[in-house]
C-alpha positions in Angstrom: 46.8 152.9 59.7 47.3 155.8 61.0 45.6 158.9 61.4 45.6 160.3 58.3 43.4 157.4 57.0 40.8 156.9 60.1 39.9 160.3 61.6 41.6 160.8 65.4 37.9 160.3 66.9 37.4 157.3 64.6 40.9 156.0 65.2 40.3 156.5 69.5 36.8 154.9 69.1 38.7 151.6 67.7 41.8 151.5 70.6 39.0 151.7 73.3 38.0 148.4 73.0 41.2 146.8 71.3 41.7 144.2 74.5 38.2 143.1 73.7 39.0 142.4 69.4 40.3 139.2 67.9 43.2 139.0 65.5 40.5 138.8 62.8 37.9 140.8 64.7 40.3 143.9 64.6 40.9 143.8 61.1 37.2 144.0 59.8 37.0 146.7 62.1 40.2 148.6 61.0 39.3 147.7 57.7 35.0 149.6 58.4 37.0 152.3 60.1 39.0 153.4 57.0 35.5 152.9 54.7 33.6 155.5 57.0 31.5 151.9 57.7 30.1 152.0 61.6 32.4 149.4 62.8 30.6 148.3 66.0 27.6 147.3 63.7 30.2 145.2 61.3 32.0 143.0 64.0 29.1 143.1 66.8 26.6 140.5 64.5 25.1 138.5 66.9 25.7 135.1 67.6 26.6 133.4 64.3 28.9 130.2 64.5 28.7 128.0 61.6 30.7 124.9 61.4 31.8 122.9 58.5 33.6 119.4 58.1 37.6 119.6 56.1 38.8 116.9 55.5 41.4 114.4 57.5 38.4 114.1 60.9 38.5 118.5 60.9 36.3 121.2 60.8 36.2 125.0 59.4 33.9 127.4 61.0 32.4 131.4 60.8 32.4 133.9 63.7 30.7 136.5 61.0 27.6 135.9 58.7 28.4 134.9 55.2 27.0 138.8 54.2 29.6 140.5 55.8 32.1 140.0 53.3 29.8 141.8 50.6 29.2 144.4 53.4 32.7 145.3 53.7 33.7 144.8 50.3 36.2 142.1 51.2 36.9 139.0 48.7 38.3 135.7 49.4 41.0 134.2 47.2 42.9 131.3 47.5 46.6 130.2 45.3 49.5 129.5 45.9 52.7 131.7 47.0 52.9 133.5 43.6 49.0 133.8 43.3 48.7 135.3 46.3 51.4 137.9 46.1 50.1 139.3 42.7 46.4 139.5 44.2 47.9 141.7 47.4 49.5 143.9 45.9 46.8 144.1 43.1 44.2 145.0 45.9 47.3 147.2 47.1 47.7 148.8 43.9 43.5 149.3 44.1 42.6 150.4 47.2 45.5 151.3 49.2 45.2 148.1 52.1 44.6 144.4 52.3 43.6 142.0 54.6 44.9 139.4 55.3 43.6 135.8 56.9 46.1 132.8 57.2 46.1 128.8 57.9 48.9 129.8 61.0 49.8 125.4 60.8 52.5 127.1 57.8 53.4 130.3 58.9 57.0 130.5 59.4 57.0 132.7 62.8 53.9 131.1 64.4 53.8 129.2 67.4 51.5 127.1 65.6 54.2 126.0 63.1 53.9 122.7 61.8 51.7 122.0 64.9 48.1 123.1 64.7 45.5 123.6 62.3 44.1 127.6 63.0 43.4 130.7 61.6 45.0 134.1 61.9 
């Protein structure tokens, strides 16, 4: 993301709080800033935590309310590598940007490869 996409004043606001972001909240804040949406409102949703049971004794969680995806025009897609690559290219063609969240367990460059189940 560059200052040509995000106005300089907004970019300075974003970077001023960068120490407080997680990888996901920083991506959401930047996505909202490009849309000219109030990025603070997007990532400061109050206290929210949802847990769901998953297979193998694991659980899933959400720090953001379910309505957030539709408010900032994000769509969740799941598929194999070829489907993911196609969907990513389609989104870049459509909007010029893409936000990707991935399970760290399968990321070859991540320290959690094959050992920890976390989202990145």
